[in-house]
All heavy atoms as an XYZ file, in Angstrom:
629
protein
N       0.844     -1.168      0.000
C       0.000      0.000      0.000
C       0.894      1.237      0.000
O       1.849      1.317      0.762
C      -0.905      0.004      1.239
C      -1.721      1.261      1.371
S      -2.971      1.269      2.693
C      -1.995      1.285      4.145
N       0.541      2.183     -0.861
C       1.264      3.443     -0.960
C       0.272      4.569     -0.709
O      -0.837      4.547     -1.249
C       1.896      3.607     -2.361
C       2.613      4.929     -2.481
C       2.819      2.448     -2.677
N       0.662      5.538      0.132
C      -0.177      6.696      0.423
C       0.655      7.945      0.165
O       1.766      8.075      0.687
C      -0.668      6.689      1.882
C      -1.534      7.911      2.158
C      -1.433      5.417      2.194
N       0.115      8.866     -0.634
C       0.843     10.106     -0.929
C      -0.144     11.225     -1.235
O      -1.293     10.929     -1.535
C       1.808      9.889     -2.103
C       1.124      9.460     -3.391
C       0.668     10.414     -4.311
C       0.921      8.119     -3.690
C       0.024     10.025     -5.487
C       0.279      7.729     -4.854
C      -0.151      8.691     -5.750
O      -0.785      8.302     -6.907
N       0.228     12.489     -1.134
C       1.429     12.949     -0.427
C       1.236     12.764      1.069
O       0.115     12.754      1.555
C       1.501     14.435     -0.777
C       0.083     14.830     -1.067
C      -0.580     13.598     -1.637
N       2.318     12.639      1.769
C       2.261     12.420      3.213
C       3.507     13.029      3.838
O       4.596     12.539      3.562
C       2.183     10.926      3.519
C       1.864     10.641      4.966
O       1.404     11.495      5.692
N       2.144      9.421      5.378
N       3.352     14.105      4.611
C       2.126     14.728      5.113
C       1.378     15.500      4.026
O       1.921     15.789      2.965
C       2.615     15.665      6.211
C       4.048     15.899      5.939
C       4.556     14.731      5.164
N       0.120     15.843      4.352
C      -0.760     16.528      3.410
C      -1.699     17.445      4.171
O      -1.922     17.267      5.365
C      -1.565     15.497      2.614
O      -2.630     16.098      1.928
N      -2.316     18.370      3.440
C      -3.318     19.249      4.043
C      -4.669     18.553      4.154
O      -5.626     19.143      4.634
C      -3.450     20.532      3.230
O      -3.860     20.226      1.914
N      -4.760     17.313      3.695
C      -5.997     16.547      3.845
C      -6.397     15.768      2.614
O      -7.331     14.984      2.654
N      -5.714     15.948      1.499
C      -6.004     15.180      0.283
C      -4.935     14.107      0.105
O      -3.769     14.427     -0.100
C      -6.019     16.088     -0.952
C      -7.197     17.023     -0.927
O      -8.321     16.591     -0.741
N      -6.944     18.306     -1.096
N      -5.364     12.854      0.192
C      -4.430     11.730      0.069
C      -4.861     10.818     -1.074
O      -6.043     10.684     -1.358
C      -4.410     10.902      1.364
C      -3.862     11.643      2.548
C      -4.707     12.357      3.382
C      -2.508     11.620      2.817
C      -4.216     13.043      4.472
C      -2.001     12.308      3.919
C      -2.855     13.022      4.739
N      -3.903     10.174     -1.689
C      -4.148      9.122     -2.674
C      -3.650      7.815     -2.061
O      -2.522      7.741     -1.577
C      -3.397      9.376     -4.003
C      -3.773     10.721     -4.609
C      -3.635      8.227     -4.983
C      -5.180     10.813     -5.126
N      -4.514      6.800     -2.089
C      -4.145      5.465     -1.620
C      -4.058      4.565     -2.839
O      -4.985      4.518     -3.643
C      -5.204      4.903     -0.642
C      -4.856      3.485     -0.232
C      -5.341      5.796      0.563
N      -2.942      3.875     -2.978
C      -2.769      2.940     -4.099
C      -2.424      1.555     -3.573
O      -1.605      1.403     -2.665
C      -1.640      3.398     -5.023
C      -2.025      4.506     -5.951
C      -0.976      4.730     -7.023
O      -0.672      3.778     -7.777
O      -0.472      5.850     -7.101
N      -3.077      0.572     -4.151
C      -2.724     -0.826     -3.933
C      -2.151     -1.329     -5.243
O      -2.767     -1.178     -6.294
C      -3.954     -1.643     -3.552
C      -4.650     -1.231     -2.264
C      -5.951     -2.011     -2.101
C      -3.745     -1.464     -1.076
N      -0.993     -1.929     -5.184
C      -0.303     -2.373     -6.390
C      -0.223     -3.890     -6.429
O      -0.103     -4.547     -5.394
C       1.102     -1.778     -6.429
C       1.165     -0.251     -6.287
C       2.600      0.205     -6.135
C       0.494      0.418     -7.461
N      -0.275     -4.432     -7.624
C      -0.074     -5.869     -7.842
C      -1.005     -6.743     -7.011
O      -0.589     -7.715     -6.394
C       1.386     -6.253     -7.557
C       2.342     -5.496     -8.430
O       2.065     -5.236     -9.593
N       3.464     -5.109     -7.866
N      -2.279     -6.370     -6.962
C      -3.301     -7.186     -6.301
C      -2.993     -7.481     -4.843
O      -3.103     -8.605     -4.377
C      -3.515     -8.498     -7.049
O      -3.919     -8.257     -8.359
N      -2.576     -6.459     -4.087
C      -2.334     -6.669     -2.658
C      -3.604     -7.155     -1.963
O      -3.547     -7.937     -1.020
C      -1.857     -5.369     -2.003
C      -0.460     -4.974     -2.404
C      -0.046     -3.660     -1.783
O      -0.624     -2.622     -2.130
O       0.879     -3.695     -0.952
N      -4.763     -6.666     -2.417
C      -6.067     -7.085     -1.900
C      -6.997     -7.238     -3.092
O      -6.956     -6.437     -4.015
C      -6.657     -6.043     -0.933
C      -5.843     -5.974      0.361
C      -8.102     -6.347     -0.596
C      -6.337     -4.932      1.347
N      -7.832     -8.241     -3.073
C      -8.848     -8.403     -4.120
C     -10.186     -8.693     -3.448
O     -10.240     -9.337     -2.408
C      -8.465     -9.529     -5.065
N     -11.251     -8.188     -4.064
C     -12.585     -8.436     -3.532
C     -13.096     -7.280     -2.703
O     -12.685     -6.146     -2.869
N     -14.001     -7.582     -1.782
C     -14.593     -6.554     -0.934
C     -13.594     -6.117      0.133
O     -12.947     -6.951      0.768
C     -15.845     -7.087     -0.249
C     -16.958     -7.394     -1.237
O     -17.057     -6.680     -2.252
O     -17.724     -8.345     -1.003
N     -13.487     -4.805      0.315
C     -12.575     -4.262      1.316
C     -13.184     -3.005      1.913
O     -14.065     -2.385      1.324
C     -11.225     -3.950      0.695
N     -12.696     -2.650      3.077
C     -13.107     -1.423      3.745
C     -11.877     -0.560      3.960
O     -10.842     -1.060      4.419
C     -13.755     -1.725      5.107
O     -14.857     -2.599      4.909
C     -14.241     -0.454      5.775
N     -12.004      0.712      3.612
C     -10.940      1.673      3.883
C     -11.435      2.576      5.003
O     -12.464      3.235      4.871
C     -10.600      2.508      2.642
C     -10.123      1.604      1.507
C      -9.544      3.560      2.986
C      -9.901      2.323      0.191
N     -10.714      2.566      6.116
C     -11.049      3.422      7.255
C      -9.864      4.322      7.562
O      -8.705      3.927      7.375
C     -11.337      2.584      8.512
C     -12.586      1.742      8.382
O     -13.551      2.186      7.743
O     -12.593      0.620      8.940
N     -10.165      5.509      8.055
C      -9.138      6.385      8.614
C      -9.523      6.592     10.073
O     -10.655      6.972     10.372
C      -9.054      7.728      7.868
C      -8.007      8.629      8.521
C      -8.720      7.510      6.395
N      -8.574      6.313     10.958
C      -8.826      6.449     12.392
C      -7.791      7.391     12.999
O      -6.664      7.490     12.522
C      -8.793      5.083     13.118
C      -9.892      4.171     12.627
C      -7.446      4.409     12.980
N      -8.207      8.072     14.076
C      -7.265      8.935     14.780
C      -6.459      8.099     15.772
O      -6.637      6.875     15.850
C      -7.990     10.121     15.443
C      -9.003      9.698     16.490
O      -8.977      8.588     17.006
N      -9.923     10.592     16.811
N      -5.602      8.749     16.534
C      -4.687      7.998     17.402
C      -5.394      7.300     18.559
O      -4.819      6.406     19.181
C      -3.534      8.885     17.932
C      -2.611      9.291     16.812
C      -4.068     10.090     18.674
N      -6.644      7.677     18.856
C      -7.381      6.972     19.909
C      -8.402      5.989     19.338
O      -9.244      5.468     20.051
C      -8.033      7.954     20.909
C      -9.010      8.895     20.222
C      -6.974      8.718     21.675
C      -9.804      9.765     21.194
N      -8.317      5.745     18.028
C      -9.126      4.707     17.408
C     -10.484      5.134     16.884
O     -11.250      4.297     16.424
N     -10.800      6.426     16.913
C     -12.087      6.899     16.398
C     -12.028      7.014     14.876
O     -11.088      7.585     14.332
C     -12.434      8.264     16.981
C     -12.637      8.253     18.465
C     -12.769      9.656     19.028
O     -12.036     10.562     18.646
N     -13.699      9.830     19.952
N     -13.046      6.479     14.201
C     -13.134      6.557     12.747
C     -13.510      7.964     12.318
O     -14.480      8.531     12.805
C     -14.224      5.616     12.247
C     -13.734      4.420     11.530
C     -14.892      3.627     11.004
C     -14.735      2.204     11.470
N     -15.755      1.327     10.958
N     -12.734      8.511     11.381
C     -13.057      9.830     10.821
C     -13.435      9.727      9.344
O     -13.891     10.694      8.752
C     -11.901     10.834     11.013
C     -11.626     11.070     12.494
C     -10.635     10.386     10.300
N     -13.231      8.548      8.747
C     -13.567      8.301      7.341
C     -13.739      6.807      7.171
O     -13.004      6.016      7.755
C     -12.438      8.802      6.428
C     -12.634      8.470      4.966
C     -13.305      9.341      4.132
C     -12.154      7.285      4.437
C     -13.492      9.040      2.795
C     -12.330      6.968      3.103
C     -13.004      7.851      2.282
N     -14.720      6.407      6.341
C     -14.908      4.996      6.032
C     -15.498      4.859      4.641
O     -16.341      5.663      4.235
C     -15.834      4.339      7.054
O     -15.893      2.950      6.828
N     -15.038      3.859      3.908
C     -15.532      3.618      2.562
C     -15.462      2.125      2.254
O     -14.428      1.492      2.458
C     -14.674      4.394      1.550
O     -15.089      4.133      0.233
N     -16.581      1.575      1.772
C     -16.598      0.178      1.319
C     -16.210      0.165     -0.157
O     -16.711      0.964     -0.946
C     -17.975     -0.427      1.510
N     -15.305     -0.719     -0.522
C     -14.783     -0.774     -1.885
C     -14.838     -2.191     -2.426
O     -14.691     -3.153     -1.683
C     -13.328     -0.290     -1.927
C     -13.113      1.119     -1.424
C     -13.708      2.174     -2.335
O     -13.820      1.924     -3.545
O     -14.060      3.249     -1.825
N     -15.028     -2.297     -3.728
C     -14.921     -3.567     -4.457
C     -13.657     -3.446     -5.297
O     -13.618     -2.672     -6.250
C     -16.159     -3.782     -5.327
C     -16.126     -5.054     -6.112
C     -16.438     -6.240     -5.234
C     -16.676     -7.468     -6.075
N     -16.837     -8.649     -5.254
N     -12.628     -4.166     -4.927
C     -11.335     -4.069     -5.604
C     -11.216     -5.233     -6.572
O     -11.179     -6.385     -6.163
C     -10.187     -4.062     -4.581
C     -10.372     -2.868     -3.643
C      -8.841     -4.017     -5.285
C      -9.430     -2.850     -2.471
N     -11.186     -4.889     -7.861
C     -11.204     -5.956     -8.858
C     -10.004     -5.935     -9.801
O      -9.740     -6.913    -10.468
C     -12.490     -5.881     -9.681
O     -12.578     -4.636    -10.319
N      -9.280     -4.829     -9.852
C      -8.145     -4.789    -10.779
C      -6.842     -4.973    -10.017
O      -6.806     -4.906     -8.789
C      -8.125     -3.458    -11.539
O      -7.826     -2.411    -10.651
N      -5.764     -5.189    -10.758
C      -4.479     -5.412    -10.111
C      -3.924     -4.132     -9.497
O      -3.137     -4.179     -8.564
C      -3.478     -5.992    -11.103
O      -3.271     -5.082    -12.157
N      -4.340     -2.978    -10.008
C      -3.911     -1.699     -9.454
C      -5.152     -0.897     -9.068
O      -6.029     -0.667     -9.884
C      -3.081     -0.913    -10.470
C      -1.759     -1.591    -10.785
O      -1.192     -2.231     -9.887
O      -1.300     -1.472    -11.934
N      -5.213     -0.476     -7.814
C      -6.362      0.240     -7.272
C      -5.887      1.581     -6.748
O      -4.861      1.669     -6.073
C      -6.972     -0.576     -6.126
C      -8.049      0.138     -5.369
C      -9.343      0.179     -5.863
C      -7.770      0.764     -4.165
C     -10.340      0.840     -5.155
C      -8.761      1.417     -3.452
C     -10.047      1.453     -3.954
N      -6.652      2.642     -7.059
C      -6.307      3.978     -6.592
C      -7.566      4.663     -6.086
O      -8.608      4.606     -6.739
C      -5.695      4.788     -7.731
C      -5.182      6.162     -7.310
C      -4.722      6.985     -8.498
C      -3.391      6.501     -9.007
N      -2.812      7.426    -10.020
N      -7.471      5.308     -4.916
C      -8.606      6.019     -4.334
C      -8.121      7.315     -3.715
O      -7.116      7.332     -3.009
C      -9.276      5.163     -3.258
C     -10.316      5.912     -2.450
C     -11.576      5.156     -2.355
C     -12.637      5.924     -1.590
N     -13.746      6.275     -2.402
N      -8.869      8.395     -3.967
C      -8.578      9.667     -3.322
C      -9.381      9.761     -2.035
O     -10.564      9.427     -2.003
C      -8.925     10.839     -4.223
C      -8.603     12.172     -3.577
C      -8.799     13.340     -4.524
O      -8.928     13.176     -5.723
N      -8.821     14.524     -3.962
N      -8.729     10.195     -0.973
C      -9.382     10.373      0.319
C      -9.266     11.839      0.709
O      -8.164     12.395      0.732
C      -8.754      9.466      1.390
C      -9.006      8.001      1.021
C      -9.313      9.775      2.763
C      -8.381      7.015      1.959
N     -10.393     12.440      1.009
C     -10.474     13.856      1.371
C     -10.673     13.979      2.880
O     -11.697     13.545      3.411
C     -11.642     14.493      0.620
C     -12.031     15.862      1.086
C     -10.944     16.897      0.841
O     -10.356     16.893     -0.251
O     -10.687     17.686      1.747
N      -9.683     14.556      3.555
C      -9.737     14.699      5.007
C      -9.517     16.151      5.440
O      -9.051     16.407      6.546
C      -8.674     13.819      5.673
C      -8.779     12.322      5.444
C      -7.572     11.611      6.039
C     -10.060     11.779      6.026
N      -9.859     17.105      4.602
C      -9.576     18.502      4.929
C     -10.405     19.018      6.093
O     -10.084     20.053      6.675
C      -9.786     19.383      3.698
O     -11.123     19.300      3.264
N     -11.459     18.297      6.492
C     -12.309     18.742      7.594
C     -11.905     18.148      8.948
O     -12.572     18.401      9.944
C     -13.773     18.417      7.296
C     -14.015     16.930      7.084
O     -13.058     16.198      6.774
O     -15.167     16.497      7.215
N     -10.813     17.385      9.005
C     -10.373     16.825     10.283
C      -9.279     17.712     10.885
O      -8.629     18.484     10.184
C      -9.867     15.367     10.146
C     -10.939     14.469      9.585
C      -8.594     15.295      9.331
N      -9.094     17.595     12.188
C      -8.055     18.364     12.878
C      -6.669     17.928     12.422
O      -6.470     16.773     12.038
C      -8.192     18.174     14.382
N      -5.726     18.840     12.482
C      -4.345     18.494     12.153
C      -3.857     17.439     13.133
O      -4.238     17.447     14.299
C      -3.453     19.718     12.258
C      -3.787     20.778     11.256
N      -3.105     21.949     11.179
C      -4.736     20.849     10.300
C      -3.609     22.698     10.217
N      -4.615     22.046      9.673
N      -3.053     16.508     12.639
C      -2.515     15.484     13.530
C      -2.193     14.198     12.800
O      -2.150     14.141     11.573
N      -1.995     13.150     13.588
C      -1.614     11.831     13.082
C      -2.863     10.958     12.986
O      -3.684     10.916     13.902
C      -0.571     11.170     14.013
C      -0.262      9.750     13.567
C       0.699     12.007     14.056
N      -2.983     10.250     11.871
C      -4.093      9.330     11.620
C      -3.517      8.055     11.017
O      -2.348      8.000     10.623
C      -5.109      9.945     10.649
C      -5.794     11.165     11.215
C      -5.210     12.418     11.122
C      -7.023     11.066     11.860
C      -5.823     13.540     11.659
C      -7.648     12.180     12.393
C      -7.038     13.410     12.290
O      -7.655     14.513     12.836
N      -4.356      7.035     10.924
C      -3.954      5.783     10.298
C      -4.982      5.391      9.260
O      -6.186      5.365      9.548
C      -3.827      4.664     11.344
C      -2.726      4.910     12.324
C      -2.963      5.618     13.502
C      -1.436      4.480     12.062
C      -1.949      5.877     14.401
C      -0.406      4.732     12.961
C      -0.667      5.443     14.124
N      -4.518      5.100      8.053
C      -5.376      4.544      7.009
C      -5.295      3.031      7.143
O      -4.202      2.459      7.142
C      -4.944      4.980      5.602
C      -5.141      6.492      5.440
C      -5.721      4.218      4.533
C      -4.750      7.027      4.073
N      -6.458      2.393      7.283
C      -6.523      0.942      7.437
C      -7.365      0.366      6.304
O      -8.485      0.808      6.077
C      -7.151      0.579      8.774
C      -6.393      1.117      9.958
C      -7.061      0.837     11.294
O      -8.268      0.506     11.311
O      -6.365      0.966     12.300
N      -6.815     -0.605      5.623
C      -7.550     -1.301      4.565
C      -7.710     -2.743      5.010
O      -6.722     -3.426      5.317
C      -6.826     -1.222      3.218
C      -6.656      0.245      2.807
C      -7.609     -1.992      2.157
C      -5.951      0.445      1.499
N      -8.972     -3.178      5.082
C      -9.276     -4.518      5.588
C     -10.100     -5.282      4.560
O     -11.032     -4.742      3.972
C     -10.092     -4.440      6.879
C      -9.409     -3.734      7.999
C     -10.349     -3.583      9.175
C     -10.192     -2.188      9.737
N     -11.162     -1.798     10.701
N      -9.738     -6.530      4.369
C     -10.555     -7.455      3.587
C     -10.731     -8.705      4.428
O     -10.282     -8.761      5.578
C      -9.890     -7.785      2.246
O      -8.756     -8.606      2.448
N     -11.351     -9.708      3.855
C     -11.583    -10.943      4.601
C     -10.279    -11.578      5.086
O     -10.211    -12.145      6.173
C     -12.354    -11.934      3.727
C     -12.759    -13.183      4.464
C     -13.591    -14.116      3.603
O     -14.100    -13.684      2.545
O     -13.722    -15.282      3.983
N      -9.210    -11.462      4.278
C      -7.959    -12.148      4.597
C      -6.767    -11.221      4.819
O      -5.694    -11.709      5.194
C      -7.600    -13.131      3.482
C      -8.652    -14.167      3.251
N      -8.912    -15.170      4.147
C      -9.537    -14.338      2.233
C      -9.902    -15.923      3.688
N     -10.298    -15.434      2.531
N      -6.916     -9.934      4.575
C      -5.766     -9.037      4.612
C      -6.048     -7.793      5.439
O      -7.197     -7.377      5.587
C      -5.375     -8.609      3.197
C      -4.907     -9.766      2.357
O      -3.898    -10.391      2.720
O      -5.560    -10.038      1.323
N      -4.969     -7.192      5.945
C      -5.059     -5.947      6.688
C      -3.789     -5.142      6.425
O      -2.682     -5.669      6.572
C      -5.197     -6.212      8.190
C      -5.201     -4.955      9.019
C      -6.363     -4.215      9.169
C      -4.045     -4.513      9.641
C      -6.368     -3.055      9.923
C      -4.044     -3.360     10.404
C      -5.209     -2.630     10.545
N      -3.962     -3.892      6.010
C      -2.843     -2.989      5.813
C      -3.121     -1.715      6.593
O      -4.257     -1.259      6.658
C      -2.664     -2.621      4.330
C      -2.274     -3.771      3.470
C      -3.238     -4.483      2.774
C      -0.953     -4.146      3.339
C      -2.894     -5.550      1.970
C      -0.597     -5.214      2.534
C      -1.571     -5.920      1.844
N      -2.079     -1.128      7.168
C      -2.228      0.112      7.917
C      -1.040      1.013      7.605
O       0.093      0.535      7.486
C      -2.271     -0.175      9.413
O      -2.418      1.020     10.146
N      -1.311      2.309      7.471
C      -0.253      3.268      7.160
C      -0.529      4.550      7.925
O      -1.642      5.057      7.928
C      -0.240      3.531      5.661
C       0.887      4.410      5.194
C       2.161      3.657      5.083
C       2.587      3.557      3.655
N       3.850      2.922      3.478
N       0.500      5.082      8.583
C       0.381      6.339      9.315
C       0.391      7.505      8.330
O       1.193      7.526      7.401
C       1.531      6.491     10.303
C       1.469      7.795     11.100
C       2.511      7.828     12.195
C       3.864      8.169     11.631
N       4.868      8.425     12.677
N      -0.536      8.449      8.529
C      -0.563      9.669      7.722
C      -0.588     10.867      8.660
O      -0.997     10.753      9.823
C      -1.754      9.708      6.743
C      -3.080      9.634      7.500
C      -1.619      8.637      5.683
C      -4.299      9.873      6.624
N      -0.180     12.012      8.135
C      -0.153     13.240      8.916
C      -0.917     14.319      8.152
O      -0.629     14.579      6.986
C       1.288     13.686      9.188
C       2.033     12.592      9.969
C       1.310     15.009      9.946
C       3.514     12.828     10.101
N      -1.901     14.909      8.832
C      -2.669     16.033      8.271
C      -2.098     17.304      8.876
O      -2.048     17.454     10.105
C      -4.169     15.903      8.574
C      -4.925     17.114      8.050
C      -4.742     14.618      7.992
N      -1.618     18.212      8.019
C      -1.008     19.469      8.475
C      -1.828     20.676      8.058
O      -2.598     20.604      7.148
C       0.435     19.622      7.976
C       1.317     18.581      8.605
C       0.509     19.564      6.477
């Protein structure tokens, strides 16, 4: 999983390359105490997946993007400035 730009003012691109996850997945963004600030259900069917995430309405700070499927879990720290 690749997330860029990071840090950002709130606009992030999440990319999954080479079929890291296939099928139904959930993309969540959580703050450092585990509260969800963004959630999206996705159907990932191609070998390369790209999604824009808009977080300009959240407070500046550290967050985690979590992508979950039935068999996989990826997490990446992001910073909103």
